[in-house]
N, C-alpha and C positions, 0 to 999 in steps of 0.2 A: 477517706481512710477508715478501714474496718477496725472495730473494737476487737479486743482479744476474744470476747465471746462470739462475735460475728465470724471471726476468722476460724475459730474452732468448729463452729456450726458449718461453715463452708467445707472444711475438711471432712466432716461427717457426711455431707451430701454427696461428695465426689464419687465414692464407690457405687452408690445407687444410680447416680446420673450416668455413669459409664455403662452400667448394665442396661438401663432403660433406653439409652441412646443406641446401643447395639440393636435392641429390638425395633426401635423406631426406624433405623436405617435399613434393617433387613426387610421390614414390611414396605417401606417407601420405595426402596430400589426394586422390589418385586413388581411394583406397579409402574414405576417411572422408567427404570432401566432393567428390565428382566434379564437381558443377556449379561449385564454386569453381575447381577446377583447369581446367575447360574454359574458363571466363572468362579465367583467368590465361594459358592457352596462346594464346588468340585475341589478347589484348593483347600478349603477347610476340612473337607472329608478326608483328603489325602493326608493332611497334617494329623488328623485324629487317628487314622489307621497307624501312622508312625508312632503316635503317642501311646496307643494301645500296646504296640509291640515293645516300646520302651518300658511301659508300666509292667507288662508281663515279665520281662527279663528281670527287673529288679525285685518283683514279688517272689519269683522262683529263687533268685539269689538269696534273699532274706530267709526264705523258708529253709533252704539248705543250711544256712547258718543257725537257724532256730533248731533244726533237728540235731545238729552237732552239739549245740549248747546244752540241750536238755539231757544229753547222754553223759555229760561231764560231771565228775565228782568235784564240785566247786569248793565244798568245805575242805576237802583234803588238799586241794590245790592252794586254797587260801592259807591254811595253817602251815603248810610246808614252805610256801614262798615268803610269807610275811609272819614271822614268829611273834611280832608285836601287834598282831591283829586285834587283841583284846583292848588296845588303847582307843579303838574306834567305838563311839557310842551311837548305836542305831536307835532312832526314835521314830515311831509310826504315829502319824496324826490321823484320827478317824472322826470326821465331823458327822454328827447324827441329828436327825430331825424327827421324823415320825416312822422310821423303819421298824419292821417287825423284828422281834428278838431272834428269830431263826436266821435272819440275814446277818446280824452282828455276831451271833454265835458261830456261824460258819466261817466268818472272817477271822475271828480270834482263834478258832481251832486250827485253821491253816497256819497262822503265825506260830502257834504252839508246837506244831508238827514240822517246822522247818528243820533242815539239816543244821542251820545256824542255831546255836543254843538259845532257847527262849529266855534263859536267865541273862542273856546279853542284850535283850530287847526291852526298850521302854515303850509303853503304849499310852498315848495321850488320846483320850476319848472326850470330845467336846460336844456337849448337848446345848439345847436351846431353852432359854427361860420362857419362850413363847409356848413351849410344850413341856412345861416343868413336871407335871405329874407323870407323863410318859417317860421323861428323861430320868426321873428319880427311880422309877421302876426298873429301867434298864441298868442303872448303876447297881441296884441290889442284885440283879441277876448276874452281872459281870463279876461282882465280888464273890458271890456264892460259888461260881464255877471256875474263875480264873485268878483268884487273889494270890495264889502261891506259884503261879506258872511263870510269870515274867519277872524281869529285873525290877519292874515297877509299873503300876497302872495309875495313871494320873487323870483325874476328872476336872474339867473346867466347864462352867456354865456360862454361855455367851448371853449377856444381858440383851433385852429387847430394846429397840429404838435408840441405839447409840447414834450420836450426831455424826453425820457424814458417811453413814453406812447404807448399803443396800442389803436387806435380809437375804441370806443365801450362804453358799459354801465359802465364798471368798471372805466375807466378814467374819464368819465363824472361825476359819483358819487363822485369819489375821489376829483375832483376839487370843486364840490359843497359843500362837507363836510368841506374842508379847508376854503372856503369862509364863510360858516355858522359859523365856529368856531370864526371868527372875530366878527360876530354879537353877538354870545352868550357871548363873553368876554365883549363886549361893554355894554350889558344888565346885566352883572354880574350874569348870570344864573349858577346854579350848574349843571355841566355835568351829575351828577348822577340822577338828577331829569328831565332830558331830554330823552324822548323816541323817537328814530328816526325809521321811517318805510320806508324802501327802496323798492319802488314798481316799477314794470314794468308799463309803461304808460297806459296799458289797464286793470289795476287791478281795479275791481269794488268791494268795500268792502261791506260786510254784514252790515246792520244798527247797529248791536250790536258789531261790531269788536273793535272799540276803547274803548268802555266801558269795554268789556271783557279783552282787552289787558292791560288797565290801572289797572283793578282789579287784574289781574294775576301778574303784575309788582309789585304792592304794597303788594301783598300777599307773594311774593317770599322772602325768608330770605336773599338772596344776589342777587338782580336783576341786578347788574352791571356785574355779572358773568354768565349771561344767555342771549341767544338770544330767540326769541319767534316766533314760526313757525306755521302759519295757514294752514288749508286744502286748497289745490289749486283745484278749479273746473274750467273747460273750458266751461263755460255755455254761454258766451256772444253771440257767433255766432254758437253755436253747431248745431242747427237745419238746418242751411244753409250750413254746411260743408259736404264734401264728406265722405262716410262711413269709409274709411281707417283713415281719420283724426279723426273721432269720436272715433273709436276703440282705437287709440293710445292716445287720450286725456283721455278717461276713464282709460286706463292702467296707465297713469301717476298719476291720482287721486287715484287709488287703491294702487299704490306704496306709495303714500304719506300717505294714511290712515294706511297702514301696518307699515310704519316707525314711525308714531306718537305714536303708541302703544308700540314701542320697543325703549325706551329712549336711551339705550346704542348704538343704531345704527343711531341716529337721527342727521342729519347735515342740516344746513340751505339750502334752495332751493328757487330760484326765489324770489318772494316777501316775505319779512320777517321784523321783528322789533327787536330792541336791544337798550341797553343803549348807549347814546352818549359818556359816560365815557369810555365804552369798545372800541368804535370805535376810539376814540382819543388815548387811551392807546396803541392800536395795530397798529396804523398808518393809519387807515381808509381802505375802500374798495380798493383792489389792482388796480393799474392803468395800469399794464403791462401784465395782463393775461386775458383770456376769461371767466373763471369760477369764477368770483369774488364773486358770491352769496354763494358758498360753501367755498371758500378760506377764507372769513372773519371769519368763524367759526374756521378754523384751526389756523389762525393768533391769535385769542383770546385764544384758547386752549393752544397753545404753550406759549404765553405771560404770562398767568396766571399759568403756570406750570402744565397743565392738569386739573386745577380747573375751568372748564368752561363747560357749558352744553346748551342744547336746550330744552326749555319748550314748550310742544305742546299746540296749541290753536285749539280748536275744532269748532271755528267759521270760516266759509270759506271766501275766497276771490275768485271772479270769473274773469277769464281771457279769452282771445280769442284763438281759434285754429289758425293755420297758414294758414287760408283760403286765396286764391287769386281769381282773376277774372275767372280763368278756372281751370279745374281739374289737368291738367299736371303741371301748375305752383304751385298749392297747394301741389301736391305730392313732387315736387322739394323742396319747402319750408320746408315740413315735414322732408325730408331726411337731409337737411342742419341744421335744428333745432336739430334733434337727434344727428347728428355728433358734433354739438357745445356742446350739453350737455355731450356727451361722452368724449369730450376734457377735462372734469374734471379729467381724468386720470393724468393730469399734477400735481394733488395734491399728487399723490403717490411719485413722485420724490421730490417734495417739502418737504414732511414729512421725507423721508429718509435723505435728506440734513440737515434738521433742527434738527433731533433727537439728533445728537451729541452735539448740543449747549445747550441741556436742560437735564443735568444729574439729575436735581431735579424731573423729571418725571420718574416713575418706568418703568422698561423694560416691565413688563406685560401690563401696560397701553399703551405703545407705540405699542406693538405687537397687542393688540386688535384693536386699532385704525387703524393701517396699514392693518390688516387682513380684517376688514369690508370694507375698501375702495378698496382694491385690489380684494377681492373675488367678490364684487359687479360688478366691471368692467369686470372681467373674466367671470362671469355668463352671463352678458349682451351680450358679444360677442359670447360665446361658446354654451350656452345651447340649443337654438332653432335649430342651425345647427347640433349639436351632436344628439339630439333626432330625428330630422326629417330625416337626411341623413346618417351621419357617424355611427349612431347606427345600421343601416341596412346593412352597407357595408360588415362586415364579413360574413353575411348570403348570400350575393351575390357572394363573391369571394372565399368562402371556398372550399377546395379540397374534393375529394371523401371520404377520410377517415373521415373527420369532418362531412360531410353530412350524413354519416351512423350512427352517434351517436344519442342517445336519446335526448341529450341536443339540438342538431341542430333542431330536429323535434319539440321539445316543446318550444323553445325560441320564435318563432313568436307568439304563443298563449299567453305566459307569457307577452310579450311586449304589445300585444293587450289588455290584461286584465289590465295591469298597466296603460296604456294610457286611458283606459275607466275610471279607478278610478281617474286619473288626470283630466278628463273632469268635475269632480265635481267643480273644481276651475273655469272652464269656465262658468258653470251654476250659481255659486255664483256671478261671474262678470256680467253676463247677468241680474240677478235679481237686483243686486246693482245698475247697470246702469239705470234701469227703476225707481228705488226709488229716485235717485238723479237727474233725468232728469228735466231740467227746463221746465216751462210751454210752451206748443206748440203755436207758433205764429199763428195768424188767417190765414196768407197766406199759411200755410202748412196744407194740408188735413189730416184727421184722419188716412188715410192709411199709413202715414209716421211712425206711431207707429210700423207697421210691419217691416219697414226698420230698425228700431232701434233694432229689434230682429235678423233679418236676417244678419245684419252686422257682428255678432260675428263669422260667418262662415269664415270671412276673417282673423281671428287671426293668423293661421299658416303663411300665406303670409305676413301679417303685421309684425310679429315678426322677420322674416328673412330679408325682404327687407327694413323695416323701423326701425329696432332695431339692430339686430346683424350686418348687413353689415355696417351701418353708424358707429357703435362702432368700428368694425374692421378697417374701413377707418381712424377713428380718431387715434387709438392707433398705427396704422402702420405709419401714418404721423409723429406722435411724435417719434416713434422708429427710423426713418430715419432723424429726425431733420428738417422735412418740416413743419414749424410752420404755423398754421392756423390763419387767422385774424378773427375778430368778424363780422359775417354776421347778418344783421338786418332782422329779420323775418317779412315778410309782414303779416298783420292781418287785413283783410277787412271784412266788414259786408254788408249784403244785405240791401238795403234801401227800 
């Protein structure tokens, strides 16, 4: 009989085992049953071409909705549709660690310039006692420039080394939410009329973001049972970032566009908004994990018996790529960021552990939720390596008998044709990247537009080195119980 700890550890091992088993079977069958593997590769490549077409359709659909949304006067629509809109309290949480003032200043300036009145916004800035001197300096700068701009600026200092915490964004936000609850109680605010937006500190909102968010919140039949997820663009320092960082940043944006159009698969990611009622009900953002941005959705989904969803917002927020002062450090930051995101695999073991406590949720709902989460991590780690290398392995090691078959001779041509069809997805990505490209800074010459096109030749390398391998790294660490801490991504801008 397994102890609770052993059972949870087994759940943590399962995703990594499924991924490594896939690689083991692919390699073994290439030598033992190369024909089986050749058939499997053809079937998988056909599936992947269909998946690329499916992905491209939803990306284009979301992009059209995005273009429509950013043209709308959401504040006018809000005020004419909901005269009591001022009853909603919008609160922005900004956790800070060692970010430069220019990053925080840009974020606050965007909030101040929203179409939604700044005097209706409360801003909670939560710093770290571990970086107290830097944090106190930031507070002074915030007060000097923004003290009269918002309805209120609230400062919290997250103490170091609290019991049961992992240092990072999650524990910072958890502490700030608990402190803010005291303030909300003092003011006798209705939690259901408080919208909290939990942002990374480099999040620059579109001018219509809060008007759109508030409109969607008031339009929702049960807003306390939904999170609200914007499109994430990495535009703040995109022109100054190395090509690989740009490709991966666009890839994340396209993944978000794809997810927003498929509601059954949508989970909160990075900067998002939600009812404070839901945050209180489910215990707030988790303080002891790395992937708090997605975990908060699962916490709410379980707490409300599967009756919780994510509402897409087609108004964007802009963030930074993980650019550093030189290319090598930038690439290292990218690898660590992707590994941290892939550490969201920990949600699989969390769901498996929690499912037994929630008999009110149907088995089918549980299966669908688990499948989407598990398949996503499996594909992340496996697909690029399988298509690029392992899919060719049986053709390289096949014996003479197999080499004389018609299938062996035709397979390279079939695979080439299938990959040519899959290139349509790359072309869609290239075109979409140019459509959402931010304005070119004057310091960048016109010839840099050419680099924005050429960079897509790096996709195969990027997908393997900065997507599949970091994901493999993360799931293997989790499989062996070697838990990762929260690495803070450096995000620097050219001055």
